[in-house]
C-alpha positions in Angstrom: -0.9 -14.3 7.1 2.8 -13.8 6.8 5.4 -13.3 9.6 4.6 -10.5 12.0 5.8 -9.8 15.5 4.0 -7.4 17.9 5.2 -6.8 21.5 3.4 -5.7 24.7 -0.1 -6.7 23.7 -3.0 -7.5 26.0 -4.2 -11.0 25.0 -6.9 -13.5 25.9 -6.4 -17.2 25.1 -9.7 -19.1 25.0 -9.1 -22.5 26.6 -12.1 -23.9 24.8 -10.7 -23.0 21.3 -9.5 -26.0 19.3 -7.3 -26.1 16.2 -4.7 -23.5 15.2 -7.0 -20.7 14.2 -6.7 -17.4 16.1 -8.6 -14.1 16.3 -6.6 -10.9 16.0 -8.1 -8.3 18.3 -8.3 -4.5 18.1 -5.3 -4.2 20.4 -3.2 -5.8 17.6 -5.0 -4.3 14.6 -4.6 -0.8 16.0 -0.9 -1.1 15.5 -1.2 -2.0 11.8 -2.0 -0.2 8.6 -5.0 -2.0 6.9 -5.4 -1.6 3.2 -7.8 -3.5 0.9 -6.6 -4.2 -2.6 -9.1 -6.1 -4.8 -10.0 -9.2 -2.7 -6.9 -9.0 -0.4 -6.5 -7.3 3.0 -2.9 -6.0 3.4 -1.6 -5.6 6.9 1.6 -3.7 7.6 3.1 -2.3 10.8 2.4 1.4 11.3 5.4 3.6 10.6 6.4 5.5 13.8 
């Protein structure tokens, strides 16, 4: 995933999670355009 900055999100940080992997919730995904192209998922900020 490339650089992306979203502000004013409700988040939960799981203290039991290890490593550097994260889950992106619907609060964040709802602000993005999701487009599938072949075997790639493209995420772009929604145009306001």
